[in-house]
C-alpha positions as CSV (number, residue, x, y, z in Angstrom):
1,M,98.2,82.6,116.5
2,L,95.8,84.0,114.0
3,K,95.5,86.8,116.6
4,N,99.0,87.1,116.3
5,N,99.8,87.0,113.1
6,L,97.6,89.5,112.2
7,L,98.4,91.9,114.4
8,I,102.1,91.6,112.9
9,L,101.3,91.9,109.5
10,I,99.2,95.2,110.8
11,K,102.1,96.3,112.7
12,L,104.4,95.8,109.9
13,V,102.5,97.2,106.9
14,F,102.1,100.5,109.1
15,A,105.6,100.3,109.8
16,C,106.4,100.2,106.2
17,L,104.0,102.8,105.4
18,V,105.9,105.4,107.8
19,L,108.7,104.2,106.5
20,F,107.6,105.3,102.7
21,L,106.4,108.5,104.0
22,T,109.1,109.3,105.5
23,A,111.6,108.8,102.5
24,N,108.8,110.7,100.3
25,L,109.3,113.5,102.9
26,I,113.4,113.4,103.0
27,S,113.2,113.7,98.9
28,E,110.9,116.6,99.3
29,L,112.7,118.5,101.0
30,L,116.2,117.8,99.8
31,A,114.6,118.6,96.3
32,S,113.2,121.9,97.5
33,L,116.6,122.6,99.0
34,I,118.4,121.7,95.7
35,I,115.8,124.4,94.2
36,Y,116.5,126.8,97.0
37,L,120.3,126.9,96.7
38,K,119.9,127.5,92.8
39,R,116.9,129.6,92.2
40,G,116.5,131.6,96.3
41,F,112.9,130.2,96.9
42,F,112.0,127.6,99.1
43,P,108.9,125.3,97.1
44,F,108.2,122.7,100.2
45,S,104.7,121.7,100.2
46,W,103.0,119.4,102.4
47,E,101.2,119.2,99.7
48,R,103.0,118.1,97.1
49,V,104.5,115.2,100.1
50,F,101.1,113.7,100.7
51,T,100.0,113.5,97.2
52,S,102.8,111.8,95.7
53,F,102.6,109.3,98.8
54,F,99.0,108.9,97.9
55,T,99.5,107.8,94.4
56,S,102.5,105.9,94.4
57,G,103.8,105.6,97.8
58,Y,101.8,103.9,99.7
59,V,101.5,100.9,97.2
60,G,105.7,99.9,98.0
61,G,104.8,100.0,101.8
62,L,102.1,97.8,101.3
63,I,103.8,95.4,99.2
64,L,107.0,95.9,101.9
65,G,104.9,95.1,104.6
66,I,103.2,92.1,103.4
67,G,106.2,90.5,101.7
68,L,107.9,90.8,105.2
69,W,105.2,89.4,107.2
70,I,105.4,86.2,104.4
71,K,108.7,86.0,105.0
72,I,108.3,86.2,108.7
73,W,105.2,83.4,108.8
74,L,107.5,81.1,106.5
75,Q,110.4,81.5,109.0
76,E,108.4,80.3,111.8
77,R,106.9,77.5,110.0
78,K,110.4,76.5,108.7
79,N,111.6,76.4,112.3
80,K,108.5,74.9,113.9
81,E,109.2,71.8,110.8
82,S,112.7,71.7,112.1
83,S,112.2,71.5,115.8
84,S,110.2,68.7,115.7
85,E,112.1,66.8,113.7
């Protein structure tokens, strides 16, 4: 049981981190596209994507992943108590 919960937690945190990294990448691409349309150069940089992610994005991914895991855990506990009555 504990091994399954830990595996679910790791999967959720990883998925949320990837989600936040993807959102950060898309926002950087959109900002670079707007600058390209206005000024004529495309200032996209992978360094800025990862710098932004590692300064603030990973925190959101960790919190979201752990929060979803707690929600799933509480829902399973509630369902288990309902079925035992």
